[in-house]
C-alpha positions in Angstrom: 19.4 17.2 46.2 17.6 17.4 43.0 18.8 17.9 39.5 17.8 21.5 39.4 19.7 22.5 42.5 22.7 20.5 41.2 22.6 22.5 37.9 22.2 25.7 39.7 25.2 25.1 42.1 27.3 24.3 39.3 26.1 27.4 37.2 24.6 25.5 34.4 21.4 26.8 32.7 18.1 24.9 33.5 17.4 21.8 31.3 15.4 22.6 28.2 12.2 20.7 27.4 12.6 17.2 26.2 12.8 16.7 22.5 10.9 13.5 21.2 12.2 11.6 18.4 9.8 11.7 15.3 9.1 8.5 14.0 9.6 7.8 10.4 6.4 7.5 8.2 7.4 4.2 6.8 7.2 2.5 10.1 3.8 4.1 11.0 2.4 3.2 7.4 3.3 -0.4 7.8 2.0 -0.6 11.4 -1.1 0.9 10.1 -1.4 -1.7 7.3 0.3 -4.7 8.5 -0.7 -7.0 5.5 0.4 -4.5 2.9 4.0 -6.1 2.5 2.5 -9.5 1.9 0.0 -8.0 -0.7 2.9 -6.2 -2.5 4.9 -9.4 -2.6 2.1 -11.4 -3.9 1.4 -8.9 -6.7 5.0 -8.9 -7.6 5.1 -12.7 -7.8 2.0 -12.7 -9.9 3.4 -10.2 -12.2 6.6 -12.2 -12.7 4.7 -15.4 -13.4 2.7 -13.6 -15.9 5.9 -12.1 -17.4 7.4 -15.6 -17.6 4.3 -17.1 -19.4 4.1 -14.2 -21.8 7.9 -14.6 -22.7 7.7 -18.3 -23.3 4.5 -18.0 -25.4 6.2 -15.9 -28.1 
C-alpha cells in the first residue's frame, strides 16, 4: 500500500509539494570564494602590525 492510499484511507489531505530549505548566502559566498577568509585575516594582521609600528614610532 502506498503513501497516497494510506493518507486517503485515514481521511488526511494529500501531501503538499516538498519545501526545500534555502541556503544562507554566507555559506554560498564562502564556497564560491574559498580563499577569501585567508585574505581577510591576512589583511587584518597586516593592519594590526602597521598600527603597532605606527603607535611605537610616536
